[in-house]
N, C-alpha and C positions, 0 to 999 in steps of 0.2 A: 627661405634662407635663414640660417641661424648664425648668431654671433659666436666668436671664439669662446670656448669654455662653457657654452650653453648646450645642453642636450636637447635634441629635437623632441617634440611631444610624442607620447606613445599613441599609436593609432588604435582606435577602438574597433575590434572585429565586429562586423555587422552580423545580424541574424539573416543568413542567406535563405533562399526559397526552399532548399532541400531540408535544412534544419527546421524551418517553419512548418513544412508538411509533416515531418516526423513528429513535431510537437502536437500538431492537430490530431494525428492518429493516436498518440498516447493519451491525450486528454479525453478523446471520444471513448476510448476503451475503458479508461480507469474511472470515469465519473460515475457510471452506474454501479460499479463495485463498491465505491465509497458511499454512495447514496443508499444502497440496498440495505445496509445494516440499520441505518437510522429510520428508514421507512418501515421496516419490519418491527422494530422496537415499539413503534406507536400502536401496532395492531395485535400485540400479544394477547390482550384480554379478549378481543373479538375472535381471534383464532381459537382460544380455549372454549369460548361459548359456542362457536359453530361446530366444533368437533366434539363437544360435550366431555371435555377432559379437564384435569386439574391444571392450575397455573404452573406447578412444579414440573409437570410432564411437558406442557406446551413450551416451557422455557427452553427446552432442548432444541427448538427450532432456531433460536438465537445461539445457544451454546454450541450445537453441532457445527454451525457455520463458522463460528469463531475458532473452534479447535482445529477444524480442517484448514482454515486459512493460516493458522499459526504453524501447523505441521508442514504446509506446502512451502512457506517462505525459505526455509533452509536449503531446499533443493534447487533454488534459483541459480546460484553461481555455477554449480556443476552442469545443470541442464543447458545453460547458455554456452558454456565451453564445449559441451558435447554436441549439441544439435544446432546451435546458432540462435541469436536473439530473435530474428524474424520468425523462425519456425516455432519457438517457444511462445512467442506472442500470439500467433495464430492458434496454437493448440490451447493455450490458456483461455483465450477469448471464446473458442469453440466450446470448451467445458463449461464456462460460465453461462453461455447462451443456452446450451442443452440443459444444464441444471435449472436455469430460470424457467424454461418452458415446462420441464417435468414438475417443478414445484407448483406451477399454476394448474397442472392437471392432477395433482396429488389427490388420492381417494381416502387416505387415512393419515393419522398422526405419524406412524412409523415410516410410511412412504414419504411424507413431507420432510421428515428429519433426514432420511437417507438422501433425498435429492438436494437438500440444503448442504449436506456434506460434500456432494459432488460439486455444487456451485461454489463452495468455499475453497476447494482445491484449485479451481480455475481462477477465482478472484485473488487467492493468496499470492500467486506468481505474477499477476498482471502488472501491478505497480512497480515491483523491483525490476522486472524485465524491461518495462518502459523507461525507467530511470537509467538503467544500464545503457540502453540505446542512445538516449539523449546525452548522457555524460560523455560517452565515447565520441560522439559527433561534435559536441560543443567545444571541448578543450577547456583549459583553465581560464582563458580570457573571456569566455561567454557563460561561465558556470552560473553566476548569480541570476542572469536573465532566464536561463533555462530552468533553474529551480523555481523561479517565479511561475513559469508555465506549468511545471509539474504540480505545484501547490494549488492550482485552480480547483481540482476536485475536492480537496480537503477544505477549501474555503467555502465551497457551495454546500457541502454536506449539512452543516448546522442551519443553513438558511432554507434550503429546499426540502431536505429529508423529512423533518417533522411536519412541514406544511403539506407536502405531497402525500405523505402517509395518512395525515388527518383527512384530507379530501377524499382519498380512496376509501378509507374505512367508513366515512360518513355517507358516501354517495354511491359506491360501487362494491362489487364483491371483493373479498380479500385476495382472490386469485389475480386481480389486476396489479397487485403489488409486485408480482413476478412477471406477468405478461408485459408490463411496461418496459422491462429491461430488453426485451427481444428486439424491437425495431431500432432502438438506439445502438445496441451492440452489433446488430446486423449491419448498420451503417458503418460502424467502426471497422468491422471485418472487411467490408468492401473497400474502405479507404486504405486499410493495411495491405490488402492484395494489390492495390493500384500504386501506392506510394512508397512502401517499404522496399529498400534495396535487398538484393539476394544476400544470403549469409556467406561472407567471406572468412569470418573469424570463427571457426569451429574446428574441433579436433576429434577425430574418430578414436584417438588413443586415450581420451580423457576417461578415466575409470571412476566409477561411483565409489565413494568412501562409505561402504556399507556399515562399518562399525560406527563411524561418525553419524550417519543417518539414524541408526538405531539408538544412539545416545541423544542427539540434539532434538530431533523432531518430537519424540515422546516427552522428553524433558521440558521442552518449550510448551507443549500442549498441557502438561501437568501443572506447570506454573500458572499459565493463563487460566486454566480451569479452577485452581485453588483461589486465585485472585477474584475470579468472577463469582465464585461461591461466597467469598467474603463480601463482595459488593452486593450480593442478593440477600444478605442478612445472616449467613452462616457464622456461628460463633468461631472465634479464632482458636478456641480450645477444643473444638469438635474433632473427632477422629478423622472424618473425611477431609477437612481442611489440612490438618497436620500431616496426614499420610501423603496427600498429593503434593503439598508444598515442599515437604522434605524430599520426596522422591524426585520431583522436578528439579530442585536445587542440586541434588547429588548428580543427576544425569547431566545437567548442563555443565557442572564443574568437571565431571569426568570427560565430557567432550572437549572442554578447554585444554585440559592436560593432554588429551589425545591429539588435538589439532596442533599444539605447539611442538609436539614430538614428531608428527608426520609432515609438517611443513606445507609445501605447495600442493601436495596430493590430498590434503584434508578436504572435507566437505566445504568448509569455509576456512580459508587460509588466514589464521589469526596473526601469523608472523608479519604479514604484509600490512596489517591494520594496527600495528603497534606504534604508529607515528604520533607525535604529540598533538598535531592538529586533529587527527581522527578521534583520538581518545577524548580530548577536551571538548570538541564540538558535539560528538554523539553523547558524551556524558551530560553536557548542558541540555541537549535535546531530550534526553531521557527524563531529566528532572522537570523540564518545562512541559513536556507532554503530560506528565503525571498531574501537574498543577492545572493545565488547560482542560484536560478531560474531566477532572474533578469539578472544575468551574462549570463545565457544560452540562453536568448532571445536576448540580445544585440549583441552578436557576429554574429549570422546568419543575424540579421537585418543590421548590419554594412556591411557585405559582400554583401547582396542583394541590399541595398539602395545606399550606397556610392560607392561600387565597381561594382555593376551591375552583380553580379555572380548568377548562378542558385542555386536552392535549394539543389541540390546534391553537388555542390562545397562548398556551405556554410556548409553543414553537415560535410564535411571532416575537417573543421576547429575545430569542437568539438571533433573529434575522439581522439586526443592526451589526452584530459582530462580524458576520460574513461580509456585509457590505463595506464595513470599515476596513477589513482585511484586504478586500479586492482593491480598495482605493489606494492603499500604500504598497501593495505587493509588487507591482511593476516598477515603481520608482526605487524600491529597496533593492531589487535585483540589479538595476543599472548602477546604483551608487555602490553596491557591494563589488561589482566588477571593476569599478574605477578606483575606489579608494580603500577597498577591504571592508569586511563586514563586522569586525569586532565591536566597534563603538556604535554601529547601527543596531546590532542585536541588543547591546546593553540598553540603549535608549528605548528599544521596543519593549524589553522586559519591564523597564521602569514605567512605561505607559500602561502596560497590562496591569502592573501592580497598582497604579493609581485608580484604574477602573475597578479592581478587586476591592481596594480599601473603601471605595464609594459604596460597594454592595454590603459592606459590614454595617451600614447604617439603616438597612431595610427594616421596615415594620409592616404589619398587616395592612396598614392604610397607605403605604407608599404608592404613588401614582405610577402607572405603566410607563409614562414618559421618562421618569427618573431612572427606572431600571433599564430601559432601552438606551438612554443616553450613556449610562455606565458601560453597557455592552458595546456601544459604538466605540468608546475609548479603548476597551479591551481589544476590539477588532483592529483598530488603527495600529496598536502595538503589535498584534499578532502578525499582521502583514509585513512588518519590519523585521520579524525574527526568522520565520521559517525559510525563506529563500536564501538569505546570506549564510545562515547557520548550516544548512545542508551543503551549500557550496564550500564552506570552510572545511567540512569534513573530508572533502576530496583533495584538499590542498597538498601538493607534493606527492600524491600517489601516482605510480606508473599506470599506463593504460590497461595493462593486463590485470591490475588489482581492482579495477572498477566493479566487476561482478561480485567479488567477495565483499567490497566495501558497501555496495548497495544492499546486499543480503544482510550484512551485519547491522547496518543502520536501521533497516526495516524491522529486524528482530528486536532491537533495543526500543524502538518507538512502539512496537506492539506490546512489549512487556511494560513499558512506561505508562502507556494509556490504561492498561488493565490495573497496574499498581495504583495509579491515581484514582481510578474509579473505586477500587476496593478500600483504599485508605480514607477517601472522602466519605464513603458510606458508613464505615466503621466509626469514624469520628462523629458523624451526624447522629448515629444511633446512640452512642454514648452521651452525646449532648441532650438528646430527647429524654433519656433515662434520668439524667441529672436535673433537668428542668421540671419534669413532671413525675412526682413520686408515684411509684407503682406501675409506671409505663414500662413495657418490654423493650422499647426502642424500635420496634417493627414499624417500617414506613407505611405498610398497609394499615396497621392499626391506627397510626397517627392520622392517616387520611380519612379513615372511616369514623373514628370516634373522638379524636382529640382536637381536631381543628376548630370545631364549633365551640368547644369548651374553653380552650386555652390557646388562642391563636398567638398572643403575644409571647407566651413561653416557647412555643414552637419556633417563632421568629428568632428568639434569642439563640436557640440551638443552631439555627442556620447561620446567623451572623458570626457566631463563634467559629463555625466550620470555615466560613469565608476567611477568617483571620489565619487559620492553619494553611489555607491555600496560598495566602499572601506570604507566609513564612517559607513555603516551598519555592515560591518564585524568587525570593531573596537568595536562597541556597543555590538556585540555578545560575545565579550570577557568578558564582565562584569558578566553576570550570570555564565559563565563557571568558573571564578575564585572563585565563592562561592560554587561550588560543594564540598561536604565534601570528605576528603581523603578516599580511600578504606580501610575498616577495615581489620586489619591483621587477617589472618586465623590461627586458633590454629594448632600447629604442631600435627602430627599423634600420637596417644597414643601408647606407646611401649607395646609390648605383655607382 
């Protein structure tokens, strides 16, 4: 009973068994797609050696997967409207399983690259389709907790990916990098067939925006390819980088103009996504993803180039980040649902910033415990950011806008991660050239010839790059501050 003038407390909506089962299905299906890229990255050298080909050729095993994944994401919103979320989830998972099995059976580099493209098309739509199902089912009052569940695969990737990849490369054939996906994804497929409800929300009249597809998918792929080339050491003044970057930018800009003109029949309805909450939250996530992915490539590179450690040893340095994130992730989702996520996200970014500043003091003799402690602090902050920030992006959006919002958010995160990796690599290469006279800035050259001669100078190049990552984190605070407060929910109506 309440006193006069006092509003009754707002009831917190529980996570019911149906939503819990749906979350289990999504996590089971998505986890291997997220782990797959980090596992394969560890084994690129071994793949080149076994196939007797150059590093630039075998690198297309990673690049082909990334480009296919990037081109598939824009099709998510339309495919969910047309065929239903359950159907698209099963199709995507089937493509990923088939691609994984064929990759493990590949007999040549071209066949492996082709099967990785097939695998990428399946993996590209799995996460956004899964998010769409969960967001629709959860509603605004459970969004933070649901985003905590969706974030689990991303939290596990930096912990398990390099470690699992290192174990497979050191002890098994490279083919098991792909075969390991099959049993996990088959389990996810069986769980989906058993637990996912039939598609009720689909429209046979939903037409594919062919012009939008021909603009956005190739444009996104061109941008991601240009950024990946920059991250691999390609000069920013080279013809390949400039042509692909400009072409990608022009195509994406043309799609934006086309989408605003076409409205709800566009491949991604940008008009529905022009809310202040969505723009500010996804803008913050874009900048934060750039900083975070840059940080995740700097730490293993520092271990390998400056300290001369193996890929497996370098992977252990990232493990505390994932553990710290998982420790705060569930709590942050609940707090975000109850009080709103803006100040929680700001506190998380400041926590990540503190861990990053600690990494600016590294030297060749810094103990592993110091690096792992800094990464633990980074992880604690990361777990406070991802769930509430994604939940804030959906704030105020109608149910029918969820597929477009999920597609748009995944596109921005994909570009942001590629942008962060490229910018970090370019700044690091410039730092190496500035610290070591006559050096080209090539990371391979630094690892092969420079580490033994000038480890302290190389460490300086890394610490300066960590400072640039810290600056990007500070910039990410700006859009987060502009996210509107969570609207207060009306108290339950008395009987």
